[in-house]
Backbone as a chain_set.jsonl record, in Angstrom:
{"seq": "XXXXXXXXXXXXXXXXXXXXXXXXXXXXXXXXXXXXXXXXXXXXXXXXXXXXXXXXXXXXXXXXXXXXXXXXXXXXXXXXXXXXXXXXXXXXXXXXXXXXXXXXXXXXXXXXXXXXXXXXXXXXXXXXXXXXXXXXXXXXXXXXXXXXXXXXXXXXXXXXXXXXXXXXXXXXXXXXXXXXXXXXXXXXXXXXXXXXXXXXXXXXX", "coords": {"N": [[0.703, -1.214, -0.182], [0.802, 1.934, -1.125], [1.249, 5.441, -1.885], [1.891, 8.239, -4.184], [2.715, 11.462, -3.316], [3.168, 14.972, -3.373], [5.876, 16.826, -2.291], [6.777, 19.969, -0.26], [8.393, 21.175, -1.974], [7.395, 20.56, -4.394], [8.235, 17.956, -5.364], [7.841, 14.499, -6.401], [7.07, 11.996, -3.866], [6.973, 8.767, -2.591], [4.688, 7.33, -0.388], [3.606, 5.583, 2.636], [0.838, 5.176, 2.601], [-2.67, 4.813, 1.942], [-5.008, 6.288, -0.298], [-8.403, 7.083, -0.651], [-11.629, 7.864, -1.608], [-14.751, 9.042, -0.416], [-18.441, 8.607, -0.942], [-19.122, 11.228, -1.309], [-17.202, 12.365, -2.326], [-15.033, 13.258, -0.754], [-11.712, 12.945, 0.533], [-10.099, 10.287, 1.869], [-7.592, 9.036, 4.011], [-5.885, 6.277, 4.596], [-3.952, 4.126, 6.851], [-1.58, 1.672, 8.091], [-0.368, 0.539, 11.04], [2.243, -0.616, 13.281], [3.492, -1.752, 16.237], [5.761, -2.67, 19.233], [4.114, -3.046, 21.319], [0.929, -2.132, 22.989], [1.241, 0.274, 24.461], [3.639, 1.611, 23.541], [2.392, 2.143, 20.791], [0.734, 3.971, 21.388], [2.242, 6.129, 22.602], [3.745, 6.646, 20.559], [1.876, 7.553, 18.705], [0.98, 10.019, 19.91], [3.247, 11.481, 19.93], [3.286, 12.051, 17.281], [1.113, 13.494, 16.895], [-1.324, 12.391, 16.435], [-3.054, 11.517, 18.467], [-4.175, 12.937, 21.524], [-3.508, 14.232, 24.919], [-5.65, 14.466, 27.522], [-5.758, 16.362, 30.156], [-7.31, 17.848, 32.038], [-9.266, 16.51, 33.503], [-11.787, 16.149, 35.934], [-13.583, 15.342, 38.802], [-16.548, 15.984, 40.688], [-16.63, 15.898, 44.138], [-18.631, 15.376, 46.958], [-18.036, 16.352, 50.146], [-19.298, 16.946, 52.683], [-22.541, 16.674, 53.209], [-25.801, 18.342, 52.346], [-27.19, 20.102, 55.409], [-29.979, 19.718, 57.268], [-32.701, 20.968, 59.483], [-35.303, 20.879, 61.755], [-38.017, 22.916, 61.956], [-39.103, 24.366, 64.88], [-41.432, 25.679, 65.231], [-43.131, 25.627, 63.088], [-42.568, 23.024, 62.16], [-41.509, 22.242, 59.82], [-38.879, 20.952, 57.518], [-35.912, 22.511, 57.413], [-33.359, 23.959, 55.465], [-30.341, 24.273, 56.676], [-27.462, 24.275, 56.264], [-25.401, 24.305, 53.35], [-24.309, 21.863, 51.141], [-20.826, 20.797, 51.136], [-18.439, 20.655, 48.791], [-15.707, 19.553, 46.408], [-13.889, 19.946, 43.588], [-11.888, 17.345, 42.233], [-8.918, 15.981, 40.914], [-9.035, 13.76, 38.224], [-7.488, 10.829, 36.533], [-5.344, 11.342, 33.606], [-6.651, 11.045, 30.263], [-6.394, 9.548, 27.091], [-6.974, 10.697, 23.849], [-8.515, 10.399, 20.757], [-7.336, 12.614, 18.034], [-9.661, 14.944, 16.465], [-11.3, 13.41, 13.727], [-9.292, 11.821, 13.283], [-8.709, 8.681, 13.382], [-7.562, 6.167, 15.423], [-7.388, 2.833, 15.725], [-7.245, 0.01, 17.406], [-6.039, -3.123, 16.915], [-4.204, -5.199, 17.77], [-2.681, -8.18, 18.32], [-2.212, -10.194, 15.278], [-3.212, -12.737, 13.116], [-0.742, -14.79, 11.853], [-0.349, -17.289, 10.752], [-2.937, -19.497, 9.701], [-5.066, -21.66, 11.709], [-4.965, -25.203, 11.602], [-7.172, -27.579, 10.987], [-8.679, -30.78, 11.666], [-10.34, -33.825, 9.971], [-12.524, -34.037, 11.638], [-13.04, -31.482, 12.457], [-11.924, -30.646, 14.521], [-9.241, -28.638, 16.069], [-6.166, -29.347, 14.765], [-3.602, -28.119, 14.7], [-2.765, -25.27, 16.302], [-3.589, -21.766, 15.44], [-0.895, -19.272, 14.466], [0.044, -16.499, 16.18], [0.8, -13.049, 15.89], [3.476, -11.461, 17.765], [3.374, -8.787, 18.187], [1.887, -5.281, 18.044], [-0.884, -4.251, 16.288], [-2.429, -1.58, 14.526], [-4.995, 0.209, 12.86], [-5.208, 3.225, 11.098], [-7.254, 5.961, 10.149], [-7.654, 8.878, 8.645], [-9.51, 11.686, 8.031], [-11.743, 14.342, 6.707], [-11.808, 17.003, 8.865], [-9.286, 16.635, 9.833], [-7.805, 16.369, 7.519], [-7.735, 18.858, 6.688], [-6.193, 20.63, 7.981], [-3.424, 22.763, 7.974], [0.014, 23.815, 7.653], [2.16, 26.751, 8.452], [2.931, 27.213, 5.752], [0.773, 26.738, 4.43], [0.57, 24.059, 3.845], [-0.537, 20.751, 3.895], [-0.995, 19.385, 6.98], [-1.161, 16.501, 7.634], [0.3, 15.53, 5.504], [2.927, 16.623, 6.116], [3.232, 15.043, 8.427], [3.341, 12.448, 7.404], [5.345, 12.547, 5.474], [7.526, 13.175, 7.093], [7.744, 10.879, 8.472], [8.389, 9.067, 6.498], [10.929, 10.105, 5.716], [12.491, 10.259, 8.11], [12.106, 7.91, 9.375], [13.371, 4.6, 10.214], [14.408, 2.131, 8.108], [12.7, -0.969, 7.739], [11.484, -4.308, 7.684], [8.411, -6.107, 7.342], [6.497, -8.968, 8.41], [6.178, -10.235, 5.857], [8.193, -9.507, 4.417], [7.817, -6.993, 3.294], [8.404, -3.53, 2.86], [8.872, -1.131, 5.743], [8.517, 1.763, 7.741], [10.083, 2.937, 10.488], [9.269, 5.01, 13.221], [9.518, 6.76, 16.228], [9.076, 4.489, 17.604], [7.051, 3.139, 16.464], [5.974, 1.47, 13.514], [5.209, 2.463, 10.047], [3.529, 0.695, 7.974], [4.18, -0.724, 4.676], [2.201, -2.18, 3.423], [-1.145, -3.345, 3.638], [-1.344, -5.379, 6.461], [-3.322, -6.851, 7.526], [-6.498, -7.944, 6.743], [-8.313, -6.883, 8.301], [-10.474, -4.393, 9.479], [-11.246, -2.019, 11.577], [-12.374, 0.816, 12.214], [-13.186, 3.403, 14.267], [-16.366, 4.437, 15.691], [-16.53, 6.602, 17.1], [-14.807, 9.375, 18.464], [-13.164, 9.016, 20.72], [-11.202, 7.124, 22.864], [-11.02, 5.505, 25.986], [-8.243, 5.38, 27.099], [-6.415, 5.087, 29.939], [-4.092, 6.994, 31.673], [-1.225, 6.969, 33.958]], "CA": [[0.107, -0.062, -0.214], [1.499, 3.217, -0.921], [0.702, 6.458, -2.816], [2.712, 9.268, -4.532], [2.421, 12.769, -3.072], [4.18, 15.916, -3.811], [6.462, 17.466, -1.058], [6.669, 21.351, -0.446], [9.314, 21.562, -3.312], [6.775, 19.984, -5.762], [8.863, 16.74, -5.788], [7.052, 13.206, -6.071], [7.517, 11.232, -2.862], [6.178, 7.562, -2.268], [4.525, 7.42, 1.16], [3.046, 4.22, 2.858], [-0.687, 5.293, 2.969], [-3.719, 4.505, 1.042], [-5.813, 7.294, -0.44], [-9.575, 6.733, -1.33], [-12.684, 8.787, -1.552], [-16.159, 8.514, 0.012], [-19.329, 8.997, -1.918], [-19.335, 12.642, -1.545], [-15.87, 12.921, -3.233], [-14.17, 13.631, 0.277], [-10.619, 12.173, 0.652], [-9.871, 9.443, 3.136], [-6.274, 8.481, 4.229], [-5.477, 5.069, 5.579], [-2.56, 3.702, 7.106], [-1.524, 0.597, 8.883], [0.751, 0.766, 12.145], [2.82, -1.697, 14.061], [4.595, -1.616, 17.366], [5.907, -3.819, 19.949], [3.079, -3.233, 22.348], [-0.038, -0.886, 22.788], [1.774, 1.516, 25.054], [4.446, 2.005, 22.407], [1.698, 2.521, 19.888], [-0.027, 5.306, 21.995], [3.158, 7.001, 22.814], [4.138, 7.153, 19.259], [0.919, 8.491, 18.128], [0.98, 11.192, 20.633], [4.378, 12.431, 19.342], [2.999, 12.236, 15.782], [-0.068, 14.442, 16.972], [-2.472, 11.611, 16.087], [-3.769, 11.53, 19.716], [-3.84, 14.083, 22.559], [-3.676, 13.702, 26.134], [-6.607, 15.436, 28.149], [-5.347, 16.55, 31.426], [-8.118, 18.518, 32.985], [-10.222, 15.756, 33.982], [-12.057, 16.339, 37.298], [-14.848, 14.894, 39.247], [-17.045, 16.618, 41.931], [-16.832, 15.002, 45.308], [-19.148, 15.848, 48.138], [-17.351, 16.232, 51.518], [-20.319, 17.129, 53.73], [-23.948, 16.783, 52.42], [-26.58, 19.425, 52.97], [-27.5, 19.742, 56.806], [-31.281, 20.112, 57.598], [-33.033, 20.906, 60.743], [-36.621, 20.895, 62.077], [-38.192, 24.382, 62.691], [-39.92, 24.165, 66.142], [-42.881, 26.381, 65.437], [-43.85, 25.024, 61.891], [-42.494, 21.531, 62.237], [-40.947, 22.064, 58.545], [-37.599, 20.793, 57.583], [-35.25, 23.683, 56.905], [-31.917, 23.742, 55.11], [-29.489, 25.146, 57.57], [-26.102, 24.436, 55.917], [-25.453, 23.735, 52.147], [-23.231, 20.83, 51.07], [-19.439, 21.232, 50.976], [-17.562, 19.754, 47.934], [-14.755, 20.018, 45.555], [-13.55, 19.141, 42.215], [-10.733, 16.651, 42.419], [-8.488, 15.567, 39.471], [-8.939, 12.329, 37.515], [-6.307, 10.47, 35.733], [-5.444, 11.754, 32.3], [-7.244, 10.371, 29.443], [-5.665, 9.739, 25.894], [-8.211, 10.857, 22.981], [-8.085, 10.526, 19.257], [-7.668, 13.833, 17.468], [-10.752, 14.811, 15.765], [-11.187, 12.959, 12.378], [-8.115, 11.024, 13.001], [-9.478, 7.533, 14.139], [-6.562, 5.191, 15.488], [-8.209, 1.669, 16.132], [-6.52, -0.886, 17.866], [-6.265, -4.582, 16.272], [-3.561, -6.044, 18.588], [-1.86, -9.342, 17.511], [-2.983, -10.66, 14.15], [-3.014, -14.147, 12.856], [0.125, -15.112, 10.783], [-0.766, -18.818, 10.079], [-4.31, -20.213, 10.352], [-5.17, -23.028, 12.548], [-5.296, -26.471, 10.931], [-8.318, -28.586, 11.546], [-8.754, -32.257, 11.169], [-11.428, -34.017, 9.3], [-13.579, -34.027, 12.503], [-13.296, -30.153, 12.706], [-11.126, -30.218, 15.884], [-8.135, -28.038, 15.722], [-4.999, -30.186, 14.959], [-2.431, -27.184, 15.029], [-3.158, -23.84, 16.584], [-3.036, -20.592, 14.723], [0.096, -18.831, 14.906], [-0.276, -14.991, 16.121], [2.077, -12.216, 16.017], [3.736, -10.934, 19.128], [3.347, -7.393, 18.105], [0.488, -4.665, 18.283], [-1.128, -3.561, 15.039], [-3.483, -0.436, 14.385], [-5.402, 0.986, 11.813], [-5.424, 4.767, 11.181], [-8.02, 6.651, 9.177], [-7.63, 10.28, 8.645], [-10.461, 12.424, 6.995], [-12.433, 15.495, 7.111], [-11.244, 18.226, 9.268], [-7.94, 16.197, 10.113], [-7.004, 16.567, 6.273], [-7.687, 20.228, 6.239], [-5.391, 21.224, 8.972], [-2.23, 23.023, 7.226], [1.008, 24.616, 8.351], [2.214, 28.276, 8.025], [3.091, 27.297, 4.437], [-0.539, 26.273, 3.794], [0.821, 22.658, 3.299], [-1.358, 19.824, 4.831], [-0.349, 18.928, 8.216], [-0.927, 14.984, 7.545], [1.48, 15.256, 4.638], [4.008, 16.835, 6.879], [3.677, 13.977, 9.333], [3.691, 11.31, 6.597], [6.874, 12.769, 4.749], [8.689, 13.09, 8.204], [7.687, 9.254, 8.716], [9.245, 8.371, 5.319], [12.412, 10.495, 5.639], [13.205, 10.172, 9.295], [11.978, 6.578, 9.836], [14.203, 3.611, 10.064], [13.838, 1.012, 7.241], [12.4, -2.071, 8.364], [10.702, -5.276, 6.919], [7.368, -6.63, 7.939], [6.573, -10.41, 8.266], [6.056, -10.776, 4.522], [9.285, -8.905, 3.695], [7.46, -5.801, 2.854], [9.235, -2.424, 3.564], [8.042, -0.302, 6.463], [9.344, 2.968, 8.085], [9.931, 2.782, 12.111], [9.615, 6.262, 13.903], [9.077, 6.711, 17.673], [8.754, 3.069, 18.119], [5.872, 2.616, 15.641], [6.236, 1.27, 11.967], [4.268, 2.649, 9.154], [3.615, -0.581, 7.125], [4.075, -0.549, 3.334], [0.996, -2.636, 2.851], [-2.044, -3.882, 4.745], [-0.922, -6.43, 7.064], [-4.525, -7.759, 7.644], [-7.768, -7.263, 6.042], [-9.249, -6.518, 9.493], [-10.731, -2.799, 9.352], [-12.032, -1.764, 12.896], [-12.22, 2.129, 12.329], [-14.116, 3.839, 15.443], [-17.413, 5.341, 15.234], [-16.444, 7.879, 17.885], [-13.335, 10.061, 18.39], [-12.562, 8.953, 22.099], [-11.111, 5.749, 23.581], [-10.816, 5.732, 27.262], [-7.019, 4.664, 27.653], [-6.114, 5.89, 31.03], [-2.665, 7.067, 32.021], [-1.049, 7.057, 35.561]], "C": [[0.87, 1.219, 0.066], [1.001, 4.232, -2.077], [2.042, 7.52, -2.956], [2.238, 10.675, -4.201], [3.513, 13.753, -3.316], [4.537, 16.864, -2.362], [6.398, 19.05, -1.311], [7.439, 21.838, -1.721], [8.497, 21.039, -4.572], [7.217, 18.582, -6.234], [7.897, 15.561, -5.454], [7.71, 12.489, -4.975], [6.552, 9.947, -2.723], [6.002, 7.625, -0.622], [3.556, 6.163, 1.345], [1.5, 4.591, 3.367], [-1.672, 4.966, 1.759], [-4.821, 5.633, 0.977], [-7.106, 6.941, -1.311], [-10.597, 7.955, -1.101], [-14.079, 8.512, -1.193], [-17.076, 8.967, -1.198], [-19.617, 10.226, -2.249], [-18.009, 13.222, -2.102], [-14.845, 13.523, -2.134], [-13.029, 12.654, 0.454], [-10.453, 11.508, 2.057], [-8.394, 8.885, 3.023], [-6.342, 7.354, 5.111], [-4.26, 4.758, 5.633], [-2.698, 2.479, 8.115], [-0.068, 0.738, 9.777], [0.944, -0.456, 12.771], [3.787, -1.16, 15.031], [4.84, -2.668, 18.094], [4.87, -4.097, 21.05], [1.965, -1.977, 22.21], [0.301, 0.364, 23.346], [2.655, 2.22, 24.16], [3.675, 2.765, 21.14], [1.254, 3.958, 20.182], [1.151, 6.46, 22.17], [3.727, 7.687, 21.394], [3.184, 7.969, 18.494], [0.591, 9.721, 18.776], [2.164, 12.045, 20.034], [4.121, 12.594, 17.926], [1.634, 13.17, 15.693], [-1.301, 13.658, 16.343], [-3.498, 11.359, 17.168], [-3.448, 12.581, 20.528], [-4.241, 13.506, 23.901], [-4.493, 14.867, 26.858], [-6.087, 15.391, 29.6], [-6.033, 17.271, 32.542], [-9.32, 17.638, 33.452], [-10.618, 15.839, 35.37], [-13.4, 15.796, 37.638], [-15.211, 15.781, 40.589], [-17.297, 15.723, 43.153], [-17.495, 15.825, 46.568], [-18.42, 15.518, 49.461], [-18.302, 16.288, 52.584], [-21.593, 17.383, 52.904], [-24.622, 17.957, 53.097], [-27.248, 19.277, 54.374], [-29.143, 20.377, 56.936], [-31.777, 20.157, 59.116], [-34.646, 21.211, 60.646], [-37.094, 22.067, 62.596], [-39.348, 23.892, 63.655], [-41.195, 24.658, 66.114], [-43.666, 25.581, 64.142], [-43.714, 23.576, 61.626], [-41.887, 21.235, 60.581], [-39.481, 21.762, 58.596], [-37.118, 21.77, 56.668], [-33.749, 23.396, 56.683], [-31.131, 24.721, 55.855], [-28.083, 25.213, 57.258], [-25.867, 23.66, 54.353], [-24.259, 22.626, 52.163], [-21.758, 21.355, 50.607], [-18.987, 20.163, 50.083], [-16.471, 20.352, 47.214], [-14.429, 19.216, 44.499], [-12.042, 18.7, 42.347], [-10.421, 16.06, 40.94], [-8.507, 14.151, 39.368], [-7.684, 11.961, 36.839], [-6.517, 11.029, 34.346], [-6.087, 10.656, 31.468], [-6.544, 10.708, 28.012], [-6.999, 9.783, 24.908], [-7.828, 10.883, 21.638], [-8.416, 12.162, 18.967], [-8.917, 13.906, 16.587], [-10.669, 14.466, 14.322], [-9.837, 12.126, 12.132], [-8.338, 9.663, 14.029], [-8.258, 6.347, 14.153], [-7.294, 3.953, 16.328], [-7.164, 0.513, 16.238], [-6.78, -2.522, 17.526], [-5.601, -5.597, 17.553], [-2.903, -7.049, 17.818], [-2.855, -9.655, 16.221], [-2.423, -12.109, 13.753], [-1.916, -14.244, 11.602], [-0.102, -16.223, 10.012], [-2.088, -19.108, 10.654], [-4.286, -21.446, 11.045], [-5.411, -24.058, 11.512], [-6.197, -27.338, 11.653], [-8.288, -29.786, 10.875], [-10.242, -32.491, 10.618], [-12.566, -33.917, 10.182], [-13.832, -32.696, 13.006], [-12.665, -29.563, 13.93], [-9.692, -29.509, 15.14], [-6.764, -28.933, 16.011], [-3.676, -29.242, 15.446], [-3.025, -25.79, 15.194], [-2.804, -22.779, 15.667], [-1.869, -19.869, 15.372], [-0.133, -17.25, 14.986], [0.877, -14.327, 16.225], [2.295, -11.756, 17.453], [3.876, -9.358, 19.016], [1.908, -6.646, 18.245], [0.323, -3.907, 17.201], [-2.409, -2.773, 15.258], [-3.82, -0.166, 13.0], [-5.518, 2.391, 12.181], [-6.257, 5.249, 10.071], [-8.133, 8.032, 9.41], [-8.648, 10.93, 7.631], [-11.042, 13.734, 7.586], [-11.639, 16.751, 7.485], [-9.515, 17.835, 9.611], [-7.006, 16.523, 8.674], [-6.964, 18.069, 5.915], [-6.835, 21.039, 6.98], [-4.101, 21.514, 8.042], [-1.195, 23.71, 8.213], [1.118, 26.089, 8.044], [2.317, 28.384, 6.652], [1.704, 27.218, 3.783], [-0.24, 24.822, 3.236], [0.144, 21.828, 4.355], [-0.383, 19.168, 5.741], [-0.073, 17.193, 8.047], [0.137, 14.782, 6.431], [2.631, 15.474, 5.459], [4.415, 15.653, 7.616], [4.266, 12.775, 8.597], [5.146, 11.423, 6.001], [7.94, 12.614, 5.978], [8.801, 11.525, 8.428], [8.786, 8.622, 7.69], [10.695, 8.704, 5.324], [13.03, 10.086, 6.827], [13.154, 8.627, 9.674], [13.018, 5.558, 9.517], [13.689, 2.397, 9.094], [13.887, -0.297, 7.977], [11.669, -3.084, 7.44], [9.541, -5.894, 7.685], [7.495, -8.215, 7.687], [6.686, -10.78, 6.838], [7.349, -10.304, 3.568], [8.925, -7.5, 2.955], [7.958, -4.581, 3.613], [8.229, -1.592, 4.46], [9.265, 0.772, 6.996], [9.0, 3.009, 9.778], [10.526, 4.286, 12.499], [8.951, 6.274, 15.005], [8.486, 5.451, 18.141], [7.486, 2.536, 17.348], [6.411, 2.521, 14.015], [5.008, 1.519, 11.369], [4.536, 1.558, 7.983], [3.386, -0.267, 5.456], [3.034, -1.41, 2.625], [0.123, -3.311, 3.857], [-1.511, -5.156, 5.277], [-2.063, -7.548, 7.219], [-5.495, -7.174, 7.126], [-8.618, -6.734, 7.199], [-9.388, -4.804, 9.429], [-11.652, -2.513, 10.64], [-12.261, -0.208, 13.006], [-13.374, 2.323, 13.332], [-15.235, 4.611, 15.004], [-17.268, 6.578, 16.093], [-15.096, 8.346, 17.908], [-12.545, 9.769, 19.682], [-12.365, 7.357, 22.311], [-10.6, 6.067, 24.812], [-9.597, 4.977, 27.803], [-6.632, 5.672, 28.821], [-4.404, 5.833, 31.223], [-2.49, 7.314, 33.444], [-1.023, 8.618, 35.837]], "O": [[1.419, 1.534, 1.122], [0.415, 3.814, -3.075], [2.954, 7.626, -2.136], [1.289, 11.075, -4.875], [4.678, 13.378, -3.452], [3.732, 17.418, -1.613], [6.022, 19.459, -2.41], [7.074, 22.814, -2.378], [8.993, 21.128, -5.695], [6.75, 18.056, -7.245], [7.229, 15.571, -4.42], [8.926, 12.33, -5.081], [5.339, 10.158, -2.75], [6.883, 7.886, 0.197], [2.84, 5.754, 0.431], [1.104, 4.258, 4.484], [-1.212, 4.903, 0.619], [-5.478, 5.922, 1.978], [-6.989, 6.57, -2.479], [-10.271, 8.925, -0.416], [-14.582, 7.581, -1.822], [-16.655, 9.544, -2.201], [-20.252, 10.492, -3.269], [-17.83, 14.427, -2.283], [-13.902, 14.211, -2.525], [-13.364, 11.472, 0.533], [-10.635, 12.072, 3.136], [-8.045, 8.317, 1.988], [-6.8, 7.44, 6.25], [-3.461, 4.987, 4.725], [-3.691, 2.297, 8.82], [1.041, 0.981, 9.301], [0.051, -1.299, 12.859], [4.675, -0.342, 14.788], [4.253, -3.705, 17.787], [4.772, -5.191, 21.606], [2.133, -1.024, 21.449], [-0.165, 1.419, 22.917], [2.46, 3.423, 23.99], [4.153, 3.746, 20.571], [1.373, 4.911, 19.412], [0.903, 7.625, 21.86], [4.042, 8.86, 21.195], [3.527, 8.9, 17.765], [-0.119, 10.508, 18.149], [1.983, 13.215, 19.697], [4.865, 13.389, 17.352], [1.157, 13.524, 14.615], [-2.2, 14.287, 15.786], [-4.651, 11.033, 16.884], [-2.412, 13.196, 20.272], [-5.044, 12.588, 24.072], [-4.105, 16.035, 26.817], [-6.028, 14.296, 30.161], [-5.592, 17.361, 33.687], [-10.357, 18.22, 33.771], [-9.699, 15.573, 36.145], [-14.293, 15.8, 36.79], [-14.363, 16.194, 41.38], [-18.167, 14.854, 43.101], [-16.927, 16.792, 47.078], [-18.264, 14.335, 49.761], [-18.035, 15.542, 53.526], [-21.629, 18.234, 52.016], [-24.212, 18.487, 54.129], [-27.91, 18.248, 54.511], [-29.341, 21.559, 56.652], [-31.25, 19.394, 59.925], [-35.168, 21.697, 59.643], [-36.666, 22.381, 63.707], [-40.301, 23.193, 63.311], [-42.064, 24.194, 66.852], [-44.733, 24.995, 64.325], [-44.556, 22.945, 60.986], [-41.833, 20.075, 60.172], [-38.81, 22.195, 59.533], [-37.556, 21.983, 55.538], [-33.033, 22.771, 57.466], [-31.272, 25.926, 55.65], [-27.403, 26.065, 57.83], [-26.166, 22.47, 54.247], [-23.422, 22.553, 53.062], [-21.631, 22.256, 49.777], [-19.064, 18.975, 50.396], [-16.251, 21.557, 47.336], [-14.628, 18.003, 44.451], [-11.126, 19.501, 42.531], [-11.234, 15.756, 40.067], [-8.079, 13.404, 40.248], [-6.856, 12.841, 36.601], [-7.653, 11.196, 33.903], [-6.094, 9.491, 31.865], [-6.175, 11.849, 27.734], [-7.954, 9.035, 25.119], [-6.755, 11.42, 21.362], [-9.348, 12.816, 19.435], [-9.206, 12.886, 15.963], [-9.971, 15.206, 13.629], [-9.4, 11.83, 11.02], [-8.146, 9.691, 15.245], [-7.997, 5.695, 13.142], [-7.715, 4.135, 17.47], [-6.404, 0.166, 15.335], [-7.803, -3.048, 17.964], [-6.221, -6.479, 18.148], [-2.563, -6.784, 16.665], [-4.057, -9.388, 16.209], [-1.305, -12.504, 14.081], [-2.216, -13.813, 10.489], [-0.074, -16.204, 8.782], [-2.35, -18.999, 11.852], [-3.359, -22.233, 10.853], [-6.084, -23.732, 10.534], [-5.978, -27.759, 12.789], [-7.94, -29.899, 9.699], [-11.153, -31.67, 10.728], [-13.651, -33.712, 9.638], [-14.689, -32.552, 13.878], [-12.773, -28.402, 14.325], [-9.227, -29.765, 14.029], [-6.339, -29.192, 17.137], [-2.907, -29.558, 16.354], [-3.691, -25.25, 14.31], [-1.717, -22.861, 15.094], [-1.772, -19.805, 16.598], [-0.479, -16.68, 13.951], [1.91, -14.879, 16.602], [1.353, -11.687, 18.243], [4.551, -8.773, 19.863], [0.897, -7.293, 18.519], [1.102, -2.986, 16.958], [-3.311, -3.161, 16.001], [-3.012, -0.302, 12.082], [-5.848, 2.771, 13.304], [-5.895, 4.885, 8.952], [-8.737, 8.388, 10.421], [-8.547, 10.654, 6.436], [-10.842, 14.113, 8.74], [-10.97, 17.415, 6.695], [-8.648, 18.708, 9.618], [-5.816, 16.84, 8.69], [-6.271, 18.489, 4.989], [-6.721, 22.21, 6.617], [-3.697, 20.574, 7.356], [-1.491, 24.09, 9.346], [0.215, 26.636, 7.412], [1.916, 29.423, 6.129], [1.551, 27.632, 2.633], [-0.807, 24.458, 2.206], [0.219, 22.127, 5.547], [0.67, 18.595, 5.459], [1.02, 16.682, 8.289], [0.849, 13.782, 6.528], [3.404, 14.521, 5.561], [5.562, 15.206, 7.588], [5.298, 12.186, 8.918], [5.969, 10.51, 6.058], [9.014, 12.028, 5.848], [9.905, 10.995, 8.551], [9.748, 7.907, 7.973], [11.573, 7.891, 5.033], [14.125, 9.537, 6.71], [14.12, 8.13, 10.252], [13.573, 5.71, 8.429], [12.646, 1.793, 9.344], [14.831, -0.684, 8.666], [11.242, -2.627, 6.38], [9.834, -6.218, 8.836], [8.355, -8.706, 6.956], [7.388, -11.77, 6.63], [7.52, -10.592, 2.384], [9.688, -6.991, 2.134], [7.95, -4.565, 4.844], [7.066, -1.363, 4.127], [10.476, 0.699, 6.786], [7.858, 3.096, 10.23], [11.656, 4.723, 12.28], [7.796, 5.85, 14.982], [7.552, 5.378, 18.939], [6.977, 1.475, 17.708], [7.114, 3.365, 13.459], [3.937, 1.083, 11.791], [5.518, 1.554, 7.241], [2.428, 0.413, 5.09], [2.957, -1.405, 1.396], [0.628, -3.813, 4.861], [-1.227, -6.025, 4.452], [-1.892, -8.761, 7.099], [-5.495, -5.951, 6.991], [-9.655, -6.133, 6.917], [-8.393, -4.086, 9.336], [-12.835, -2.851, 10.581], [-12.356, 0.097, 14.195], [-14.368, 1.597, 13.317], [-15.137, 5.381, 14.048], [-17.909, 7.578, 15.768], [-14.236, 7.671, 17.344], [-11.394, 10.192, 19.79], [-13.199, 6.511, 21.991], [-9.708, 6.914, 24.835], [-9.691, 4.141, 28.701], [-6.554, 6.888, 28.643], [-3.665, 4.88, 30.976], [-3.397, 7.79, 34.127], [-0.898, 9.04, 36.987]]}, "num_chains": 1, "name": "protein.A"}
């Protein structure tokens, strides 16, 4: 999976993404990523501005509830002291940048299981020891530009291609390793699990 895009100098460069268009003619950019584990994937996506860390999460905690007393003359229940509470910080959350959907697949099947004539598994499937994820960028994510008016997604992709270390995936297909995450040169698995929402609730310490 690769496309040719033009860099800021107008030169054609091969990048490991797939470009398609939806029914309304709007561009979609897909990529397949791989890392040693999910934590490395998240850290690499944060470094590439594909995720962001929300740090202002709070919750309201009641320390003392409302205090009531009974009026001796009327017998009515009267509020004599309002509750006391405070907003306390919650752990940070990692969230998808708007219209950049990072969807975790995890390990993928390298060799399918072998079944006998009775349907029982004779040889278990061989799974990879890495962590894979799909990335889909669209709409507002593709509209963002730098100070030169050049699309930010192209800046990130070209940096991955230029600064990434050359590696090979399981099939010998080239990939680029940057910030612990490989940008794969072709779809490793047909699995596509693009998120319906922009948030995944990965907690950080």
